[in-house]
C-alpha positions as MATLAB code, in Angstrom:
seq = 'XXXXXXXXXXXXXXXXXXXXXXXXXXXXXXXXXXXXXXXXXXXXXXXXXXXXXXXXXXXXXXXXXXXXXXXXXXXXXXXXXXXXXXXXXXXXXXXXXXXXXXXXXX';
ca = [
      15.788    8.035    5.828;
      15.404    4.233    5.728;
      11.910    2.837    6.208;
      10.536   -0.695    6.595;
       9.536   -2.573    3.430;
       5.830   -3.154    2.843;
       4.664   -6.754    2.469;
       1.466   -8.618    1.599;
      -0.614   -8.636    4.759;
       0.623   -5.275    6.079;
      -2.092   -3.055    7.555;
      -2.924   -0.412    4.931;
      -6.064    1.693    5.432;
      -7.854    4.381    3.473;
      -8.595    7.577    5.432;
     -12.106    6.276    6.154;
     -10.990    2.938    7.628;
     -11.311    0.650    4.604;
      -8.744   -2.181    4.334;
      -6.386   -2.091    1.338;
      -4.586   -5.181   -0.019;
      -2.379   -5.493   -3.111;
      -3.920   -7.022   -6.213;
      -0.908   -9.348   -6.172;
       2.549   -9.147   -4.552;
       5.947   -9.729   -6.094;
       6.166  -13.536   -5.989;
       9.963  -13.775   -6.026;
      11.092  -11.694   -3.048;
      10.143  -12.306    0.571;
      10.878  -10.422    3.745;
      10.239  -12.099    7.096;
       8.535  -14.924    5.178;
       6.053  -12.629    3.398;
       6.102  -11.389   -0.189;
       7.059   -7.739   -0.739;
       4.812   -5.320   -2.619;
       5.997   -3.236   -5.587;
       4.906    0.207   -6.775;
       3.060   -0.393  -10.042;
       0.637   -2.807   -8.373;
      -2.401   -0.983   -6.941;
      -4.188   -1.990   -3.754;
      -7.902   -2.838   -3.737;
      -9.810   -1.135   -0.928;
     -12.692   -2.951    0.753;
     -15.038   -1.841    3.500;
     -14.701    1.924    2.979;
     -17.795    3.543    4.549;
     -17.363    6.988    2.930;
     -20.598    8.770    1.906;
     -21.223   12.046    0.093;
     -24.568   13.707    0.802;
     -26.010   10.391    1.982;
     -24.880    8.426   -1.080;
     -22.063    5.893   -0.951;
     -18.784    7.012   -2.499;
     -16.223    4.531   -1.144;
     -12.529    4.366   -1.905;
     -12.005    1.552   -4.436;
      -8.340    1.470   -5.417;
      -5.147    2.945   -3.955;
      -2.510    3.913   -6.535;
       1.030    4.400   -5.253;
       2.783    7.704   -6.031;
       5.967    7.341   -3.969;
       8.100    4.206   -3.483;
      11.705    3.250   -2.724;
      14.367    4.909   -4.852;
      17.154    2.395   -4.197;
      15.476   -0.946   -3.497;
      13.833   -2.936   -6.290;
      12.218   -6.343   -6.690;
      11.842   -7.734  -10.184;
      13.108   -4.414  -11.554;
      10.306   -2.422   -9.881;
      10.544   -0.135   -6.810;
       9.338   -1.749   -3.589;
       6.866    0.016   -1.326;
       7.993    1.303    2.059;
       6.175    2.225    5.269;
       6.518    5.893    4.282;
       5.340    5.354    0.657;
       2.379    7.448   -0.442;
      -0.773    6.474   -2.324;
      -3.957    8.173   -3.483;
      -7.365    6.499   -3.289;
      -9.559    6.487   -6.371;
     -12.157    8.054   -6.808;
     -11.884   10.264   -3.676;
      -8.272   11.420   -3.906;
      -7.593   10.802   -0.219;
      -4.284    9.336    1.014;
      -3.766    5.947    2.638;
      -2.297    5.231    6.060;
       0.155    2.381    6.547;
      -0.515    1.322   10.127;
       1.691   -1.788   10.479;
       4.292   -3.683    8.491;
       7.207   -6.068    9.090;
      10.042   -4.676   11.227;
      13.117   -6.557   10.009;
      14.165   -5.040    6.672;
      14.516   -1.358    5.776;
      15.067    0.324    2.444;
      15.473    3.757    0.935;
];
């Protein structure tokens, strides 16, 4: 099922509410005037309030496990609104809350 492409500036959150942004986007392909994001590039998570037994244990990085199978940018799979990532070190998934709504991929 087609899903919208993820771009730099899309709203990506860890399960605890921390904001995730790509380390860097693909600088050659834009969608709706914003650079797309590709699978091998992790997202840095900031502002995660997660605690374990009173000690901070925030999500730090989100690594993408699932990306587009047919759409690529620079030879790498692009991320989609239904792509899946795991936060390190907690192992929790991310939630993609908002992205551009013009271009879809599979």
